[in-house]
N, C-alpha and C positions, 0 to 999 in steps of 0.2 A: 452657432456652436457654443454650448456652455462648458466652461472649464471648472473642474472640481479638484481642489488640492487636498490630498490626504497626508496628514502629518504623522511621522513615526517618531515617537518619544522612546529612545532606546538607551540601554546601558552598554553591556559588553557584547551583545549578540551581533553576529555578522551573517550567519547562514540564512535564516529565514527572511531577514530584511532584504538581502540580495535577491532571494527568490521572489519575494512579493514585488519588489521594484521591477524586476524583469518581466513578470507577468502583467503588471499594470501597463508597462511600456508596450506589450504585445497585444493587449486586448483591443486596441483601436477604438474607432468611433462606436458608441453605444446609442442605438435608436430606441427611444422609449415608446410606450403604447400610444402616446399622443403625437408621435412623429418628430418630437424634438430630438436634437442630436447632442451628445455629451462626450467629453473626453476627460479621463482621469490622469492626474499627475501626482507624484509623491515628493515629499521633502522631509529630510531628517531634521527634527526640531533641535535647536541649540538652546543652551541654558545661559541666560543673560538677564539684566534688569528689564523689567516690563512695567509700564504704567497701567494703572487699573482701568483707564479709559482707552488704552490702545486697542485698535481693532485688528484681530488676527485675520490672516488670509485663508486659513484652513477651514474647510467645511466639516471635516471629520479628523479625529486624532486617535491613533492606536497607541495606547500607553503601555509601556513595559518597564517603567522606571519609577513612577511616583509612589509605589508602595513602600519604598524605603528612602527616597530622596525628596525632602520636603519642599524645596523651592519649586520644582516643576509640578508638585502636587498642588501647590497654591495657584499656579498658573492654570492648571486644569479647572480648578474650582471657578476661577475668574472667568474663563472663556465659556464655561457651562452656565454660570449665573447671568453673565452680562451679554454674551454674544451668541447664545444658542448653538454653539459648536457641538456637533454630535460626537459623543464619547462612547466607545463600546462598553466600558464599564463605568458605572457611576463612581466618582471619586468620593462621594459623601458616604455611601453605604460601605465601601471597602475600608474607609478610614474608621468609621464609627461602629459598624456591626461586628467585624472581625469574626472569629470562629465561635466565640461565646454566644453572641446574639443569633448567629446562624443556627446553632444547636437549639436555642430556645424557640426560635420561630418554627423550625421544622418539627420539634416535639409537639408544639401546639397544633400543628397541622396533621398530626397523627402518624408521622413516619416512624420507622423502627430505629430511632437513634439509640445507641447503647446508653445505659444509665451513666450519668456524668455528674461529678461534684466539683465545684470550684473551692479551692482551699486558700487561706490567707498566705501572704508572702512569708517565706522563711526568714529573710533578713529585713530589718527595718528599711522603709523607703527613706530617701534623702529629703526630708522635709522637717522644718523646725518644729512643727506642731505634732510630729509623730509620737513622741514619747508620752506627752500628756494625754493625747487621744487614745493611745493604746492602753494606758493605765486605766482610763475610765471605761473604755468600751470593748476592747479586744478580749473576747472570752477565750479561756484556755480550752483546747480541744484535743481529743485523742485521735491522732492520725491513724493509728492501727485500727481503731474501731471503724473509722470511715472506710478504710480499705477492706476490712472484713465484711462490711455491709455490701460493698460492691462485689467482693469475691476475687480471689487470685486465680489466674494471672490477671493483671490489669495494666493500663497504660497511664503514664504521667506525661502530659504534653502541655506546652504553653498555650494559654487561652487565645493568643494572637499570632501563633507561630506559622511557619511555612517551611517547605523543603525538608521536612522531618528534623529540623534543628531543635534540639532539646527534648526530643521524644525518647522515652525509656519504657521498655517492657519490664514490668515488675512481677517477680515470681514469689517473693516472700517479704517479711517485715524488714530484714536487713537491707535488701535492695530498695525497699520503699524509703527508708530513712536516708540511705546514701544518696538517692536521687533527689529527695527533698532538700537535703543539705546543699547539694550542688546547684539547686535552682536559684539560690540567692534572692535577688530582687525581682525575678521573673514570676509572674502570676500564673499558677498552674491549675489545670484540670486533672482530676483522676477519672478515668473512664473504663468501664467494663471492657474486657477483651471478648471478642466473638471467636471462640475456639472451634477448631475442626470445621472451618468453612470450606466449601467446595471450590468457590471461585472468588478471586479478588478482581474487581473491575475498576478501571479508570476511564471515565467518559469525557471526551473533549467536545465541547459545544461551541459553535460559532453561529450566533443568531439562532435560527430554528433548525440548524443541522447539528447532528450528534453522531459521533463515532464512539461506540463502546468497545474498549480494548481489554484483553486479558492481561492483567498486570502482575508482575512478580517482583515485589519491592525489595526482596533480599538479594537480588542479582545486580551486577553492575548495570549502569544506565543503558549501555548499548544493547542489553539483553532483557530489560525489564518488560518491554511490550512484546509479548509473544504473538507471532502471526498465527492467529487461530480463528476459525469460523465455526459457528454452530455450538459454541460452548455454553450458551444459555437457551432455555426453552423460549418459545415465542412469547409466552405470558410474562416470564421473568425479564426477558430482554426489553419488552415494552414498558415494564415498570421502571427499569433502570433509566430508560430514556425519559420517561415522564418525570421522574425525580430530578434528573439533571436539568430539564427545561423548567420545571417548577421553581427550583432554587434560583435559576437565572432570571426568570420573569419576576419573581417576587422581589429580588434585590436589585433589579435593573442591571444585571451582569450579562453581557452578550459575548464574552470571550473568556471561558472559565472551564475548569475541570472538576469532576465530581468522583469521589471514590466510594465504592459500595462493596460490602461483603455479602455473599449469598450462601446461606446454609439452610438446608431442608426446604428450599423454595421460598424462604423469607429473605427480603432484601434489607440490609442494614447500612444506611448511609453513615460514613464515619468521617469524611473530610470533604467539604464542598465550598470552601471559601479560598480560592486560589487566584490572587490578583495578577499573577504572572504565570499562566499555565504553560506547561512544557510543550514547545513546538520545535525543539532542536532537531535538525536533520539526523544527528548521530544517536538520538534516542527514539524518535518517531519512525525513522527509516521508511519502512513499507507504507506507513500511514502519512508520511510527509506530503505527497502530492495531494491527497484528499484535504489535508489541513490548509494548504495554500489555496486550493480551489475554493474551499468554503470561505476563507478570509477575503479572497478577492470578490466573490459573488456577493457576500453580505455587505461589504464596504461599498460596492457599486450600487447595490439596491438602495442603501441608506441615502447616498448623495444624489443619485439620479432621480429618485422619487420624492426627494425632499422630506424624508421621514423625520417627523419632529422628535427632538430629544425629549425624553420623559424623565424628569427628575422627581416628580411626584410619585408616591407609592400607594397602591390600592390594597393596603394590608387588610382592611376591613372585609373586602370581598373574599380574600383567601381564608380569613379567620371564620367567616360565616359558614364556609364549607367545612373547615376543620372542627368547628364547635357543633355542627349539626349531628343529629342522632341518625346517621346513616353508616353503612358499612364501608370498609376500607376501599373496596373496588369503586364504589360510587364517589368517594372523595377523590381518588386518583383521576377518575374521568372528569370531574369538575375542575381539578387543577390543570389537567391537560387542555381543557377548553380555554381556560384563562390564559395559559401560556401561548396557545396558538393565536388567541386574540391579540396578546401583547406583541408577539413577533410578526403578526400579519402573515401567517404561514402560507395561506392559500395564495395571496397576492405575490408573495416572494417566489413561490414555486412557479407561478405563471411567468414572472419576470425572468427567472432563470431559463425557462423553456423557450422564451421568445427573444428578449433582448440579449441574453447571454448564452444562447444555444450553442455558439461556437467555442465556448470556454473549455469544456472537457477535451475536445480535440486539440485545442491550443496547448493545454497543459500536457497532454500526452506527447505531443510533438516536442515540446521543450524538454520533458523528462528524458526523451530518447536522444537528446542532442549532446554534442561535445561540450557545450556551455554548462549543462547540468552535471556532466561527468567532472568538469573542472571544479564545480561547486563541491562535489563529494571529495575530490582530492585535496582542495585547499582547506576544507573544513577539517578533514582528518589530520592534515599536517599541522593545523593550528590547535588541535585538541589533544593528540596523543604523542608520546615520545617517538623519536625517529625509528627505533627498533620495531615499533608496532605499526608503522605506516602501511606497509604492504598488506599485512593481515587485515587491517580494518578497511582499507580501500576495497579489497576483494569482498569483504563481508558486506559492506553497504551496497556495492555494485550488485551483488547477488540478490539482496533483498529488494532492490529497486527493479531488477530484472523479473523477480517473482511478481511484483505489483503489475508490471507491464503485461506479463503473460496472463495473469488472472483477470486483469481489466480488459483484455482483448485488444491491447494496443501494440502488440509486437513484442 
C-alpha cells in the first residue's frame, strides 16, 4: 500500500478544507490500473523555519496562502525546485506573470482581450534613485488622451490585483483623475469596458475539469453565482471552456478561475490570473459539491499516477499557433489540443471512470448527511451576524437540496 500525503497551505478558510479532508478520509483504497493500491492522507501545513535541504513528506500541496504570504511562497519554490513536490499552481508564474503578462500572452494568442494600457505610478516609488531617473527619463503624458483613445467608460485596475481590490469603473475625466490620484504607488492598467454584454461568466477549473457559471459581480457574494443552465450556446460555451483551459495549461495553473464577458457571440476574457480562486461554500453553494469532487479527483490522479511536476513552459508551441495565418476557430482547436495534452485529459477521464468510479456516489452520500448539514450551519455562523443565521442556513440548505435533486441523488 502506497501512502500519499497531500498538504493544505491555508489562511483563514475552514469550510472547503474541512470538506476536502472529509472526502479524502472517505475515499478509501484506490486501485490503479497496474493493480497497485494507494491511500491518501492530508495535513495542514504549518509555517516555521525550514532548511533548504530538508526533505518534505508531501507529494502534493494545494496552496491558498502564498500569493500574499512570502515565507510559505519561498517554501513552495524550494519544494518545487529541489524535491519535485506537485503543486497545483506554479509559484513561479503566479509571482512573476501576474495579470499584466497574462494579458500580454493571451493578446498574442489572439484572444479578444479588451484594449489595455499600463500607466506610470501616480506617486513616486520609494527608491533613492527615483528622482534623478524620473527627471531624465519619465516623459510627461496626457492621462485624458490615453483614456479618450480607449473610450469611456473604462476600468482602472491594479496590474497585479485580485478580489476586485482597487478596481474603479471610470465614466468621465473627473472620475479618471480621482481614481488615478487615489492609486498612489500602485501600478495601474486602464482597460476598455465591454458595454451591454449579455452574459458575465466565471469558470472554475481544477485540472481538466471546468465549471462555467453565470456570474453577477454587483450582487453580494452569496448571490453572485446564479444557478442557471443553458445560458450559453454550445459554441460559445465550448470557447469559454477552451479559453479557461488554455490559460491554465499555458501558465501551469491547475486550480484557477477565469472571467469572460459575452457580447454578440464574441467572448472577451477580462480576468484570468486568480491565485486563490473562490471555492467557499457560502458563495459556490450549488456548485460546491462539484468543486470538491474535482479537487479530490485531480489530486488523487496526480499522486497515484506519479504525474510529473511541470515547471518548464512550452510557450513557443502556443505562440506558433497564435502567430500562424489561420482563423480564430483553428487557433482555438490547436490550443484545446495542447491543453488536453498538458492535462492528460483522456487518461484522467479513464482514471476517474475506473479507480475513482465510486467518488460521485460517495460525495452525494456525504452531501446528504448530517455532517454536511453541520458544515453549512457552522460556516454560516462563522460568516454572518446572528440575526441572519436562520435566513442563510435555509438559503444554502435550499440550494444544496436543488443540487441533489438535479443531480439525481435525492
